[in-house]
C-alpha positions in Angstrom: 7.0 46.2 -24.5 5.8 42.3 -24.8 9.1 39.7 -25.2 9.0 36.3 -27.2 9.9 33.4 -25.1 9.0 29.9 -25.3 8.3 29.9 -21.8 4.9 30.8 -20.4 6.7 31.8 -17.5 10.3 32.4 -16.9 11.7 33.9 -13.5 15.1 35.5 -12.7 16.8 36.7 -10.2 14.1 37.2 -8.1 14.6 38.7 -4.5 11.5 39.6 -1.7 12.4 41.3 1.6 9.7 41.7 4.2 10.1 44.4 6.9 9.4 43.3 10.2 10.4 44.5 13.6 13.1 42.1 13.9 14.6 43.8 10.9 14.6 42.9 7.4 13.7 39.5 5.9 15.1 38.3 3.0 12.5 35.6 2.1 13.4 34.9 -1.4 17.2 35.2 -3.1 17.4 35.1 -6.8 15.3 33.1 -7.2 15.1 31.4 -11.1 12.6 28.7 -12.4 10.9 28.4 -16.1 7.3 27.2 -17.0 7.2 25.9 -20.1 3.7 26.1 -22.2 1.4 23.2 -21.4 4.0 21.8 -18.6 3.3 20.9 -15.2 6.0 22.1 -12.9 6.3 20.9 -8.8 7.7 22.7 -5.9 8.9 21.0 -2.9 10.7 22.2 0.1 10.0 22.2 4.2 7.5 24.6 5.0 9.3 28.2 5.4 11.3 27.4 2.5 9.4 30.1 0.1 6.6 28.3 -2.1 3.8 30.5 -0.6 6.0 33.8 -0.9 6.7 32.7 -4.4 3.3 32.3 -5.2 2.3 35.9 -3.6 4.9 37.1 -5.6 3.9 35.6 -9.4 0.3 36.9 -8.2 1.1 40.5 -6.7 -0.4 39.4 -3.4 2.7 40.4 -1.4 2.0 41.5 2.4 2.0 45.7 2.7 5.5 44.8 4.5 6.7 43.3 1.6 8.6 44.2 -1.9 9.8 42.8 -4.5 13.9 43.8 -4.6 15.2 43.0 -8.0 14.6 40.4 -10.5 11.7 39.5 -13.2 8.6 37.6 -13.6 8.0 37.2 -17.5 4.9 35.9 -18.0 4.1 35.3 -21.8 7.0 38.4 -22.2 5.4 40.6 -19.8 7.4 41.3 -17.0 4.6 41.3 -13.9 6.9 43.1 -11.3 6.3 46.1 -13.5 2.5 46.0 -13.9 0.0 48.4 -12.0 -2.3 46.8 -9.3 -5.3 47.0 -11.9 -3.5 45.3 -14.7 -2.3 42.7 -12.6 -6.0 42.2 -11.5 -7.0 41.6 -15.3 -4.4 38.6 -15.1 -6.0 37.1 -12.0 -8.6 34.6 -12.9 -8.8 34.9 -16.3 -4.9 34.2 -17.3 -3.3 32.7 -14.0 -5.9 31.6 -11.8 -5.3 29.5 -8.4 -6.2 26.5 -6.6 -5.5 26.7 -2.7 -5.0 24.0 0.0 -8.2 24.2 2.0 -11.6 24.7 -0.7 -13.2 26.8 2.2 -10.8 29.4 1.7 -11.9 29.8 -1.9 -15.6 29.1 -1.3 -18.1 31.3 0.1 -20.2 29.2 2.5 -23.3 31.4 2.7 -23.5 31.7 -1.6 -25.1 28.5 -3.6 -21.8 27.2 -5.7 -24.1 28.4 -8.6 -23.8 31.8 -7.8 -20.2 32.0 -7.1 -19.4 29.8 -10.5 -22.0 32.5 -12.1 -19.9 35.4 -10.5 -16.4 34.3 -11.4 -17.6 35.1 -15.3 -18.4 38.6 -14.1 -16.4 39.9 -17.1 -17.8 37.8 -20.1 -20.5 39.3 -21.7 -22.9 36.1 -21.7 -26.2 36.0 -20.2 -26.6 34.3 -17.2 -28.5 31.4 -18.4 -25.4 30.5 -21.0 -23.4 31.2 -17.9 -25.1 28.6 -16.1 -24.7 26.5 -18.3 -20.8 26.7 -19.0 -20.3 26.2 -14.8 -22.7 22.8 -15.4 -20.2 22.5 -18.4 -17.3 22.2 -15.9 -18.5 20.8 -13.1 -19.2 17.7 -15.2 -15.7 18.1 -16.2 -14.4 17.7 -12.7 -16.5 15.0 -12.1 -19.8 16.3 -10.0 -22.7 14.5 -10.5 -26.3 15.9 -11.1 -24.1 19.1 -11.9 -27.0 20.7 -12.7 -28.7 20.6 -9.2 -25.4 21.2 -7.9 -25.4 24.6 -8.8 -28.4 25.1 -6.2 -26.2 23.6 -3.3 -24.1 25.4 -0.7 -20.5 24.4 -0.2 -21.4 22.9 3.3 -23.5 20.1 1.1 -20.5 18.4 -0.2 -17.3 16.3 0.9 -14.4 17.8 1.2 -13.0 16.0 -2.2 -16.1 17.3 -4.0 -15.8 20.8 -2.7 -11.9 20.9 -3.5 -12.8 19.8 -7.1 -15.7 22.5 -7.2 -12.6 24.8 -6.5 -10.6 23.5 -9.3 -13.8 24.2 -11.3 -14.1 27.4 -10.4 -10.4 28.1 -11.0 -10.4 26.5 -14.4 -13.4 28.0 -15.6 -12.6 30.8 -17.8 -9.3 28.7 -19.1 -6.3 30.5 -17.9 -2.9 29.9 -19.1 -1.5 29.0 -16.0 -3.1 27.5 -12.9 -1.6 27.6 -9.6 -2.5 24.5 -7.6 -1.0 25.5 -3.6 -1.1 21.9 -2.1 -4.7 21.1 -3.0 -4.1 17.3 -1.7 -3.1 18.0 1.2 -6.6 18.2 3.1 -7.6 14.6 1.0 -7.3 11.2 2.0 -5.4 8.8 0.1 -7.8 7.9 -2.6 -9.2 11.3 -2.9 -5.6 12.3 -3.8 -5.0 10.1 -6.3 -8.7 10.7 -7.9 -7.5 14.7 -7.3 -4.4 14.0 -9.3 -5.9 11.9 -12.2 -8.5 14.8 -12.6 -5.6 17.4 -12.5 -4.0 15.8 -15.6 -6.9 15.6 -17.5 -7.9 18.7 -17.1 -4.8 20.1 -18.0 -4.5 18.2 -21.1 -8.0 19.2 -22.0 -7.4 22.8 -21.5 -3.9 22.9 -22.4 -2.3 25.3 -19.6 0.5 25.2 -17.4 0.6 24.0 -14.0 2.8 25.1 -11.1 2.2 22.9 -8.4 3.1 23.3 -4.8 3.4 20.0 -2.7 5.0 18.8 0.0 4.4 15.3 -0.8 7.1 14.1 -3.0 5.3 11.0 -4.2 2.4 13.4 -5.7 5.4 15.2 -7.3 6.4 11.9 -9.1 3.4 11.1 -10.1 2.1 14.4 -11.7 5.1 16.5 -12.6 7.1 16.9 -15.8 9.5 19.0 -13.8 10.6 19.7 -10.4 12.0 22.9 -8.4 13.6 22.3 -4.7 13.6 25.2 -2.7 15.3 26.0 0.7 15.2 29.1 2.8 14.3 31.0 -0.5 16.6 29.6 -2.6 16.3 27.1 -5.8 18.9 24.3 -4.6 17.9 22.1 -7.3 15.8 21.9 -10.8 15.1 19.8 -13.8 12.9 17.3 -15.0 11.1 14.7 -12.2 13.1 12.0 -13.4 16.3 14.4 -13.3 16.3 15.4 -9.7 14.7 12.4 -8.4 16.9 9.9 -9.6 20.0 11.8 -9.6 19.5 14.5 -6.5 22.9 16.6 -6.9 22.1 18.9 -3.8 22.8 17.6 -0.2 19.5 18.7 0.6 17.7 17.5 -1.9 19.1 14.1 -1.2 18.2 14.0 2.4 14.9 15.1 1.3 14.5 12.4 -0.6 15.6 9.8 2.2 13.2 11.5 4.6 10.0 10.3 2.5 8.1 7.5 4.1 7.2 5.8 1.3 11.4 5.2 0.2 11.3 3.0 4.1 12.6 -0.3 3.4 12.0 -1.3 7.0 9.2 -0.9 9.8 10.7 2.1 12.0 8.7 4.0 14.9 11.6 6.9 14.1 11.6 8.3 10.5 14.5 9.9 9.3 14.8 13.8 9.4 17.8 16.4 8.7 19.5 17.7 11.5 19.5 21.3 12.4 17.1 24.3 11.5 16.6 26.9 8.9 19.1 29.5 8.8 17.7 33.3 9.9 16.3 34.8 7.1 17.3 38.7 8.8 21.0 37.4 8.8 21.4 35.2 5.8 24.8 33.1 5.5 27.0 34.9 2.8 27.7 31.4 1.2 26.1 28.0 0.7 22.5 28.4 2.1 22.5 24.7 3.3 26.2 24.6 4.6 24.9 24.4 8.5 22.9 21.3 8.2 25.2 19.9 5.1 27.6 16.6 6.3 29.9 17.5 3.2 30.4 21.4 3.6 34.1 22.7 2.9 35.7 25.7 3.3 35.3 26.8 0.2 31.2 26.6 1.0 31.8 29.9 2.4 31.4 31.5 -0.7 28.0 31.8 -2.6 27.9 28.0 -4.7 27.7 28.6 -8.7 24.6 26.8 -10.4 25.5 24.2 -12.1 24.2 22.5 -14.9 24.9 18.8 -14.7 22.8 17.1 -17.3 20.4 18.9 -19.9 18.1 21.1 -17.9 19.3 19.7 -14.8 20.9 22.4 -12.3 21.9 22.2 -9.3 23.7 24.9 -6.6 26.5 23.2 -5.1 29.8 22.8 -5.6 29.8 19.0 -5.1 27.5 18.6 -8.2 29.1 16.5 -10.8 27.0 15.3 -14.2 25.4 12.1 -14.1 27.7 9.8 -15.5 30.0 11.0 -12.5 27.8 10.0 -10.4 27.2 7.0 -11.8 31.6 6.0 -11.8 31.4 7.3 -8.2 28.9 4.9 -6.8 30.7 1.7 -8.8 32.5 -0.5 -6.2 
């Protein structure tokens, strides 16, 4: 039975574990986030923070040794954790689509672009001629020149930026409600990155879909996303509007992550700042704050699981030091 919801996607208390030869790995712990309808939400964090695991859990594509060990993933009111594989397959590509980091991972090198775009529409009752016309229209929307002729070309005949645009066109072919973009600009140079961000903005507004955008690039998140979720070692440590989180970081990890952004360095330097220490072993999670071993402000109280504190309307941080924005402002006054 579907539940009424104001959000397109709501995740609550999601836990994911993987069985390994060296013990069970607790990859995601009590993850929670919301994606409103027609909103763009970004996820940031170091490699290994759980971004890809979260995507695969949403899509029902966890590896054979992985399992969801509690929590809910509500998509338009339906709990995806309770759907059978056939029902999940029916959602993928139609209601939930994905753009990956490497477009060649999504494009078959020995099949023409037109054939691949036609194949995506296999659930449609349209004739092939009509499917091709829709493909041309979508390629034009992603600004592929001579879109009609492009249908007869193969992926290797396009540049990296063009291949990524084609992959975006394929993902949006059926006008899904949710687009998951997994670091789609990482392999592009700076100029193409900016163009791709502008393109995603235009397409999202035109189609009216929501976007879950994964990236290491804080500048891209700031430019594109309405809201941001900060993950560390499989946990959500801070979430809120992009302006709230970037201008008033309330978790020590978020603050250190922002300090490490090369774009924020005021002076030329040969050594970029880093966060000391290492991500904890997720087979033996610490009972308290997951960031405590790397945090300069840790206290004995950090040995207990920290609560998620609402520091402003819609802005949450999982830290005992989290404070309301007004308190942060007062603490910075001389």
